[in-house]
N, C-alpha and C positions, 0 to 999 in steps of 0.2 A: 269180887275178884277179876282179876282182865282174862278172859278164856275167850279162845278162838273154839267156837262147840262146844265137847265136854274138856280141852286142854288148855291147860294152866300155862303160865310160861315156864316155869319149871319142869312142867313134862316137856312141853317143846324144845327148853334148852338141855335138858338130859340126853332129848333124843337128839340135839343138833351137837354137841359134845362128842358123845357115841361116833359123830357120822365123821367128827374133825376126829378125835382120837385116830379112829377107825382109817381115816385116807391120810393121816399125816400132811396135811394141809392146813393153810393158813386160816382165819376167820374169810367168811362171805361177807359177813358184816359191812355194809356200807357205812352206816353210821357210827364214825366213832367218839367215843365219850369223854371225859373230863377228869383228871386226878379229883376232883371235887364230886363228881358223881360215882366215881368207883368208891371211895372215901365212902360216902351215903349209903351205899349200898352193902360195902363190907361191914359198916355197923347196925346194917338190920339184920345182916348174916350170923356176928358175932349173938345180936339180940335173941335169936332163937336157937344157940348155941353150939355153932356153926358147921349145920346141917341141916337143908331143909330137905324132908321126905316124907313128907304129906301136902294135902291141900292146906289145913291150917297154918303151918309154919311159910309157906308159898304167900299166903294172905299178912304174915303180920312182913314179910319183906314187902309187899308190893303197898301195904299200906303203909309205910315209914318212909317209902321210896318219894312215893307218889308216880313212879316210871312208869312209861306205857309198855304194853309188853316188846315192843320191838328195841326201846331204850335198853330194859332190862335182860333182853336176851344179846344184845349190844354186848353191853359192861361181862354176862357169864362169859361170851365166847376172849374178850379180851383177858378176861383173868384167869382163862382157862391157859391161852398161850403165856404168860409169863407164871404159871404154874402155881398160879393163889386161889383156883378154884379146878375142884378134879372130881370126876364122876367114881360115884362109889354106886353101884348094882342100879337101881333106882333114883340115889340119892345125889343131891350135890353137896360138897365138903368144901368150905374151906379152909385153906391152909394159911395161916397169920396166929404171928406171937400175941391176939387174943385169945384164941381159941386151945382148949386144954389139949 
């Protein structure tokens, strides 16, 4: 699993989403992503039941996408901007027609 110290991309993304939500500002991620990359991430999120709230689920998303921590964080932030990903407590939730 991609980690910085003991912090996985999901933990960092949840924290970043919280900061962006609280500040009400646009994503600071300079690395923009393609629609194909977003679609791959969305498919991986759907495979976890549309939530990532554990390290095991984060590992599934990371493995299925093969993306770097920076790319995953950029994708999460872009999807947050469009309302396709929201933060619920310590989880990421995908808002998508493929989700229950």
